[in-house]
VOPAGU-2260 file (C-alpha; in pm, 1 decimal, decimal comma):
REM VOPAGU-2260
SITE   aa  ch    i         X         Y         Z
SITE  MET   A    0      13,2       8,6      19,4
SITE  SER   A    1     132,2     307,5    -124,5
SITE  LEU   A    2      41,5     645,7      76,3
SITE  LYS   A    3     -61,2     960,8     -55,9
SITE  ILE   A    4     -97,6    1315,2      68,6
SITE  ARG   A    5    -345,9    1461,3    -182,4
SITE  LEU   A    6    -665,1    1701,2    -255,0
SITE  ALA   A    7    -970,3    1554,4    -203,2
SITE  ARG   A    8   -1243,4    1759,4    -391,1
SITE  ALA   A    9   -1578,6    1875,1    -219,4
SITE  GLY   A   10   -1810,2    2185,2    -246,4
SITE  ALA   A   11   -2076,0    2258,4    -533,2
SITE  LYS   A   12   -2065,7    2327,9    -830,5
SITE  LYS   A   13   -1832,5    2603,8    -973,0
SITE  ARG   A   14   -1779,3    2657,0    -609,9
SITE  PRO   A   15   -1473,3    2384,4    -522,9
SITE  TYR   A   16   -1342,3    2370,9    -160,5
SITE  TYR   A   17   -1098,6    2079,3    -117,8
SITE  ARG   A   18    -926,5    1843,7     162,1
SITE  ILE   A   19    -627,0    1768,9     199,6
SITE  VAL   A   20    -635,8    1402,2     289,9
SITE  VAL   A   21    -397,0    1092,8     362,7
SITE  ALA   A   22    -510,7     817,1      97,9
SITE  ASP   A   23    -417,2     531,2     -64,8
SITE  SER   A   24    -312,5     544,1    -417,1
SITE  ARG   A   25    -548,4     263,2    -552,4
SITE  CYS   A   26    -850,7     460,1    -390,6
SITE  PRO   A   27   -1053,6     722,8    -603,7
SITE  ARG   A   28    -954,0    1103,3    -562,6
SITE  ASP   A   29   -1283,2    1191,9    -391,5
SITE  GLY   A   30   -1326,5     793,3    -203,2
SITE  ARG   A   31   -1184,3     658,6      88,2
SITE  TYR   A   32    -922,1     792,9     251,1
SITE  ILE   A   33    -730,1     757,9     605,9
SITE  GLU   A   34    -737,7    1107,1     743,4
SITE  LYS   A   35    -793,0    1426,2     665,1
SITE  ILE   A   36    -509,1    1690,5     768,0
SITE  GLY   A   37    -615,1    2000,0     624,5
SITE  THR   A   38    -811,1    2223,0     382,2
SITE  TYR   A   39    -765,7    2422,6      74,4
SITE  ASP   A   40   -1001,3    2656,8     -55,6
SITE  PRO   A   41    -931,2    2836,3    -403,3
SITE  VAL   A   42   -1210,1    3070,4    -367,8
SITE  GLN   A   43   -1026,8    3264,8     -77,3
SITE  PRO   A   44    -793,9    3526,6    -152,4
SITE  LYS   A   45    -426,4    3426,7    -236,9
SITE  GLY   A   46    -289,2    3626,1      95,0
SITE  SER   A   47    -559,4    3477,7     311,8
SITE  ALA   A   48    -487,1    3248,1     587,3
SITE  GLU   A   49    -791,1    3054,2     553,1
SITE  ARG   A   50    -712,2    2938,1     204,2
SITE  VAL   A   51    -485,9    2630,9     333,3
SITE  LYS   A   52    -504,9    2471,3     683,2
SITE  LEU   A   53    -306,6    2253,5     740,5
SITE  VAL   A   54    -253,5    2004,8    1074,4
SITE  GLU   A   55     136,6    1988,3    1073,8
SITE  ALA   A   56     132,6    1747,8    1315,2
SITE  ARG   A   57     -30,5    1502,4    1155,4
SITE  VAL   A   58     162,4    1599,8     792,2
SITE  THR   A   59     525,6    1563,0     974,9
SITE  HIS   A   60     406,8    1234,6    1131,3
SITE  TRP   A   61     256,0    1084,6     771,7
SITE  LEU   A   62     557,4    1182,7     558,3
SITE  GLY   A   63     798,9    1001,7     818,2
SITE  VAL   A   64     525,5     703,4     774,5
SITE  GLY   A   65     629,8     761,3     456,5
SITE  ALA   A   66     335,7     925,1     238,8
SITE  GLN   A   67     409,0    1143,6     -96,0
SITE  PRO   A   68     224,2    1427,0    -159,6
SITE  THR   A   69     131,6    1516,6    -452,8
SITE  ASP   A   70     289,6    1843,9    -692,6
SITE  ARG   A   71     -25,1    2067,1    -538,4
SITE  VAL   A   72      18,8    1993,9    -200,0
SITE  LEU   A   73     427,6    1960,3    -260,5
SITE  ARG   A   74     336,9    2338,7    -303,5
SITE  PHE   A   75     115,0    2374,0      12,2
SITE  LEU   A   76     374,7    2237,2     230,8
SITE  ASP   A   77     664,6    2419,8      96,0
SITE  ALA   A   78     484,7    2753,9     143,8
SITE  ALA   A   79     395,5    2637,1     476,0
SITE  GLY   A   80     754,5    2557,7     507,6
SITE  ILE   A   81     712,6    2193,2     620,4
SITE  ARG   A   82     918,8    2030,2     343,2
SITE  LYS   A   83    1134,9    2162,7      48,2
SITE  ARG   A   84    1001,6    2110,0    -307,5
SITE  ASP   A   85    1284,9    2133,2    -600,2
SITE  ALA   A   86    1247,4    2403,7    -835,9
SITE  ARG   A   87    1108,0    2314,2   -1130,3
SITE  MET   A   88    1331,4    2354,8   -1479,1
SITE  ASN   A   89    1163,1    2319,6   -1816,5
SITE  PRO   A   90    1261,9    2566,5   -2035,0
SITE  SER   A   91    1077,6    2461,0   -2350,1
SITE  LYS   A   92     767,2    2367,4   -2226,0
SITE  GLY   A   93     713,3    2757,7   -2268,6
SITE  GLU   A   94     839,4    2758,0   -2595,1
SITE  PRO   A   95     553,2    2798,2   -2918,7
SITE  GLY   A   96     548,4    2507,7   -3133,8
SITE  LYS   A   97     651,0    2510,1   -3501,8
SITE  LYS   A   98     309,6    2608,8   -3641,9
SITE  ARG   A   99     284,9    2925,1   -3453,7
SITE  ILE   A  100     653,2    3015,9   -3540,0
SITE  GLU   A  101     550,7    3010,3   -3910,3
SITE  ARG   A  102     242,2    3217,1   -3861,8
SITE  GLU   A  103     446,3    3498,5   -3647,9
SITE  GLU   A  104     728,9    3517,8   -3931,5
SITE  ALA   A  105     455,8    3519,6   -4162,3
SITE  LYS   A  106     231,3    3799,5   -3996,5
SITE  LYS   A  107     584,8    3985,5   -3935,3
SITE  ALA   A  108     712,0    3957,8   -4302,9
SITE  ALA   A  109     335,6    4068,9   -4410,8
SITE  VAL   A  110     355,4    4385,0   -4168,0
SITE  GLU   A  111     742,9    4460,7   -4285,9
SITE  GLU   A  112     616,4    4447,9   -4624,2
SITE  LYS   A  113     341,8    4675,9   -4539,7
SITE  ALA   A  114     577,0    4907,0   -4374,9
SITE  LYS   A  115     833,2    4890,2   -4677,0
SITE  ALA   A  116     556,2    5006,2   -4903,6
SITE  ALA   A  117     425,5    5282,0   -4714,2
SITE  ASP   A  118     739,8    5418,1   -4663,3
SITE  GLU   A  119     814,5    5411,6   -5033,2
SITE  ALA   A  120     472,5    5612,6   -5073,3
SITE  LYS   A  121     561,7    5843,2   -4797,6
SITE  LYS   A  122     914,7    5912,2   -5030,8
SITE  ALA   A  123     698,1    5946,1   -5343,8
SITE  ALA   A  124     443,2    6212,0   -5164,0
SITE  ALA   A  125     743,5    6431,0   -5018,2
SITE  ALA   A  126     955,7    6417,8   -5311,3
SITE  ALA   A  127     631,0    6514,5   -5510,8
SITE  ALA   A  128     575,7    6826,7   -5246,4
SITE  ALA   A  129     926,0    6911,4   -5275,4
SITE  ALA   A  130     957,9    6961,5   -5649,2
SITE  PRO   A  131     864,9    7264,7   -5802,5
SITE  PRO   A  132     535,9    7290,6   -5974,5
SITE  PRO   A  133     520,1    7258,3   -6315,3
SITE  PRO   A  134     439,5    7572,4   -6558,9
SITE  PRO   A  135      93,8    7614,9   -6628,7
SITE  ALA   A  136      15,5    7455,9   -6975,0
SITE  GLU   A  137    -130,1    7652,1   -7206,3
SITE  GLU   A  138    -444,9    7518,2   -7369,3
SITE  PRO   A  139    -344,8    7375,8   -7755,2
SITE  GLU   A  140    -698,6    7338,6   -7857,9
SITE  ALA   A  141    -760,5    7733,0   -7817,1
SITE  GLU   A  142    -419,6    7781,1   -8046,7
SITE  ALA   A  143    -539,0    7523,9   -8331,3
SITE  GLU   A  144    -913,8    7665,9   -8347,1
SITE  ALA   A  145    -776,6    7988,3   -8385,3
SITE  GLU   A  146    -528,6    7921,3   -8667,4
SITE  GLN   A  147    -758,2    7723,8   -8839,2
SITE  PRO   A  148    -939,6    7940,2   -9115,9
SITE  ALA   A  149   -1276,8    7966,7   -9113,2
SITE  THR   A  150   -1420,7    7755,9   -9378,2
SITE  GLU   A  151   -1804,2    7875,6   -9385,7
């Protein structure tokens, strides 16, 4: 029989409340347990003393007997100063996948292309504004009509 110190869910729908219990690892999560050694109320604010309550004497007893805490319970024990946990280091866990990297690169390329086109448009507009205006063109139609003799 291997003992686990774990959470057993209680409380209503969408109102979780957990008991911190010592149970046989083969028993269901909310099933039979040996002893209740604390509570965890995630609805409470993070700094609240009511959020995690532990009976430290019983926790140390069960740890001494060989009970293994789950990851979440081990966090509570570390915060209470009962048992240290090793810091987890998984740097590749937070890295984006291949498809996301490809999408981001395509998006970045499109943004750069738009910026390049906008810069070129600004340069063309600045060049047009800086160039002197062309001299007013005379109306060639009026001159052509004046040169033609009247044929009536």
